[in-house]
C-alpha positions as CSV (number, residue, x, y, z in Angstrom):
1,M,-0.1,0.0,0.1
2,R,1.5,3.8,-0.9
3,T,2.2,5.6,2.0
4,V,-0.3,8.3,0.6
5,K,-2.7,6.0,0.7
6,V,-2.1,4.5,4.4
7,L,-2.2,7.8,5.3
8,E,-5.8,8.3,3.3
9,E,-6.8,5.4,5.2
10,L,-5.8,7.0,8.2
11,I,-7.9,9.9,7.6
12,K,-10.5,8.3,6.7
13,G,-11.2,6.8,9.8
14,L,-11.5,9.7,12.1
15,P,-14.6,11.9,13.5
16,G,-15.8,14.6,11.5
17,E,-17.5,17.0,14.2
18,P,-14.6,18.0,16.4
19,E,-13.1,21.7,15.6
20,V,-9.5,23.1,15.9
21,K,-8.7,24.7,19.1
22,R,-4.7,25.0,19.0
23,V,-1.8,25.1,16.6
24,L,1.3,25.4,18.0
25,V,4.8,25.0,15.8
26,G,7.8,24.7,17.8
27,V,11.0,24.1,16.7
28,F,11.2,20.6,17.5
29,W,7.4,19.5,18.0
30,T,4.0,20.2,16.9
31,M,1.1,20.4,18.3
32,V,-2.7,20.6,17.6
33,E,-5.5,20.3,19.9
34,S,-9.5,19.4,19.1
35,S,-11.3,17.0,21.2
36,G,-8.0,15.5,22.2
37,V,-3.7,16.7,21.5
38,G,-2.0,15.2,19.3
39,L,2.1,15.8,19.4
40,A,4.1,15.1,15.8
41,S,7.9,15.5,15.0
42,T,8.5,19.5,13.7
43,L,10.3,18.6,10.5
44,A,12.3,21.3,9.0
45,P,10.9,22.7,5.9
46,G,13.3,24.1,3.0
47,H,14.3,28.0,2.6
48,P,10.9,30.1,3.5
49,H,12.1,32.4,0.5
50,E,11.1,29.7,-2.1
51,G,7.1,29.6,-0.4
52,P,5.3,29.6,2.4
53,P,6.1,26.3,3.9
54,V,2.8,26.6,5.6
55,R,0.3,27.9,3.0
56,E,-3.0,28.8,5.3
57,A,-0.9,30.2,8.4
58,G,-2.7,32.3,10.7
59,K,-5.9,30.8,9.7
60,L,-6.0,26.9,10.7
61,E,-7.8,27.2,14.0
62,G,-11.2,26.9,13.9
63,R,-11.3,24.6,11.1
64,S,-12.2,21.1,11.1
65,A,-9.5,19.3,12.4
66,K,-10.5,16.0,10.1
67,G,-9.9,18.6,7.4
68,L,-6.4,19.8,9.2
69,A,-5.6,16.3,9.2
70,Q,-5.2,16.6,5.7
71,L,-2.3,18.1,5.5
72,L,-0.6,15.1,6.1
73,L,-0.8,14.4,2.5
74,S,1.1,18.0,1.5
75,D,4.5,17.7,0.1
76,S,5.9,20.7,2.5
77,V,7.1,18.1,5.7
78,L,6.2,21.1,7.9
79,E,2.2,21.0,6.6
80,A,2.5,17.2,7.2
81,S,3.8,17.7,10.6
82,I,0.7,19.7,11.6
83,G,-1.3,17.2,9.8
84,M,0.0,14.3,11.7
85,A,-0.5,16.0,14.7
86,A,-4.2,16.9,13.5
87,L,-4.2,13.4,13.4
88,N,-3.4,12.1,16.2
89,S,-5.5,14.5,18.3
90,L,-8.6,13.1,16.8
91,I,-7.3,9.3,17.5
92,E,-8.8,7.8,21.0
93,P,-7.5,4.5,21.3
94,E,-8.8,1.5,23.4
95,R,-7.3,2.3,26.6
96,R,-7.5,-1.4,27.7
97,W,-4.7,-2.5,24.6
98,L,-2.7,0.1,26.0
99,I,0.4,-0.7,28.2
100,E,2.8,1.6,30.4
101,K,5.8,1.3,28.5
102,N,8.3,3.2,26.0
103,A,9.9,1.9,22.9
104,S,13.5,1.3,24.5
105,Q,11.5,-1.1,26.9
106,V,10.0,-3.1,24.1
107,L,12.7,-3.4,21.7
108,M,15.2,-4.1,24.5
109,E,13.2,-7.4,25.5
110,K,12.6,-8.1,21.3
111,A,16.2,-7.2,20.4
112,Q,18.0,-10.2,22.9
113,G,20.3,-11.9,20.7
114,K,18.9,-10.9,17.5
115,R,19.8,-8.8,14.5
116,T,18.3,-5.3,15.0
117,V,17.8,-1.7,12.9
118,I,16.4,1.3,14.1
119,I,15.3,4.0,11.8
120,G,15.7,7.2,12.9
121,H,18.9,7.7,15.6
122,F,16.6,7.5,19.4
123,P,18.6,8.1,23.0
124,F,18.5,4.3,23.7
125,V,20.7,2.6,20.7
126,Q,23.9,2.4,22.9
127,D,21.4,0.3,25.2
128,L,20.4,-1.7,22.4
129,K,23.5,-2.4,20.9
130,K,24.4,-4.5,24.5
131,V,21.9,-7.2,23.7
132,A,21.5,-6.9,19.8
133,K,23.4,-9.7,18.1
134,N,24.0,-6.7,15.7
135,L,22.6,-3.4,15.8
136,W,22.4,-1.0,12.8
137,V,21.5,2.6,13.0
138,L,19.8,4.1,9.6
139,E,19.7,7.5,9.3
140,L,18.8,10.5,6.9
141,R,21.2,12.2,8.5
142,P,23.8,9.7,9.7
143,R,26.3,11.0,13.4
144,E,28.7,9.5,13.9
145,G,28.5,5.2,13.9
146,D,24.8,5.1,11.9
147,I,24.5,4.1,8.3
148,P,23.2,6.1,5.7
149,A,19.9,6.0,4.7
150,E,20.5,4.9,0.8
151,R,21.5,1.4,2.2
152,A,18.4,0.6,3.7
153,S,17.9,-1.8,0.9
154,E,21.3,-3.7,1.6
155,I,20.7,-3.5,6.0
156,L,16.8,-4.2,6.3
157,P,16.1,-7.5,4.7
158,Q,18.7,-8.8,7.6
159,A,16.8,-7.8,10.2
160,E,14.9,-9.8,12.8
161,V,13.9,-6.8,15.2
162,I,13.1,-3.8,13.7
163,G,12.4,0.0,15.1
164,I,11.0,2.5,12.2
165,T,10.7,6.2,13.5
166,S,6.6,7.1,12.7
167,T,8.5,10.4,11.2
168,T,8.9,7.9,8.2
169,L,4.6,8.7,7.9
170,I,5.3,12.4,7.7
171,N,8.4,12.4,5.1
172,H,6.0,9.8,2.9
173,T,8.9,6.9,3.2
174,F,6.9,4.7,4.8
175,E,5.9,2.4,2.7
176,E,9.4,1.7,1.0
177,I,10.7,1.0,4.1
178,L,8.1,-1.4,5.2
179,A,8.1,-3.2,1.8
180,L,12.1,-3.8,2.8
181,C,10.9,-5.2,6.0
182,P,11.5,-9.1,6.2
183,P,8.0,-10.4,6.6
184,R,8.5,-13.0,9.6
185,S,10.7,-9.3,11.2
186,F,9.5,-7.8,14.6
187,K,8.3,-4.3,13.6
188,M,7.9,-1.3,15.8
189,L,6.4,2.2,15.0
190,I,8.0,4.4,17.5
191,G,8.2,7.9,18.3
192,P,5.8,10.3,19.8
193,S,4.2,11.0,16.4
194,T,3.2,7.7,16.1
195,P,-0.5,6.9,15.6
196,L,-2.2,4.9,18.0
197,S,-4.5,2.8,15.5
198,P,-4.8,-0.5,14.8
199,L,-5.5,-0.1,11.3
200,L,-1.6,-0.4,11.3
201,F,-1.8,-3.9,12.6
202,D,-3.2,-4.6,9.4
203,L,0.4,-3.4,6.8
204,G,2.3,-5.7,9.2
205,I,3.3,-3.7,12.0
206,D,3.8,-5.3,15.4
207,A,3.6,-2.7,17.9
208,L,3.0,1.3,18.0
209,S,4.2,2.8,20.7
210,G,3.8,6.6,21.1
211,A,3.1,9.4,23.3
212,M,-0.7,10.6,25.1
213,V,-0.3,14.6,26.5
214,V,-2.2,14.4,30.0
215,D,-1.1,18.0,30.8
216,V,-1.4,20.0,27.9
217,Q,-0.7,23.5,29.3
218,R,2.6,23.0,30.6
219,V,3.8,21.1,27.3
220,A,2.3,23.8,25.3
221,E,4.2,26.1,27.0
222,H,7.9,24.0,26.8
223,L,7.2,23.0,23.0
224,L,7.1,26.5,22.3
225,Q,9.8,27.4,24.0
226,G,12.0,24.9,22.1
227,A,12.0,22.3,24.5
228,T,13.2,18.6,23.7
229,F,11.2,15.3,23.9
230,R,12.7,14.5,26.8
231,Q,11.8,18.1,28.8
232,I,8.2,18.0,27.5
233,H,7.7,14.5,28.1
234,R,8.5,15.8,32.1
235,A,6.2,18.3,31.4
236,G,3.1,15.9,30.9
237,V,2.9,13.4,28.3
238,R,2.9,9.5,29.2
239,L,4.7,6.8,27.0
240,V,2.2,4.1,26.1
241,T,2.3,1.0,23.5
242,M,-0.3,-0.8,21.8
243,S,1.0,-4.8,20.6
244,K,-0.8,-6.6,17.9
245,R,-0.8,-9.1,20.1
């Protein structure tokens, strides 16, 4: 299924009534408040002199949140970031499916003695190296020890455990990455942008690890002052995991 088709299916299942109450775009994180509160990574646009990266900036609040989620289909990564946060603000996961576990805890269990790939550089990769048989980190902007993302077709077919950053939904690379994952591998979508929707299980994802905002005002204040996710987490965010099994 094409990434855009996946996103269209996620949007189609959203409730249509709620309006957007607030849209906040911070340096690192974007937040949309509607019937709920959704977070997404803020992906940096190209140079703004090439055109406005958010075409309707200043006019986003008061609109249908489901309509705002349509921005997830945009070629502008900043608009797509807003769209992802809007989508997440409308998803109400079944609480009985959620466990209070973050991605690092699940991956530490699954990666024991396994060939493991993490797409995106997360703070827990050094800990994973201690337990995984092999650990590869694929990154668009590789740091020391990372592997450039263009080598995904070489690395992913070897993997038994795979953690995929949910920003792949925002930059529309999710489908091509999923197509390279071995069918029997354990695949997990990770990061605060993750939509906690069981629709993703139908595509072969085994677990979803995301975030739920519990203190909206404190998170908003931190986000607008350039907070990293670790700071936002402490301000008022729960890390949760939803598993297919």
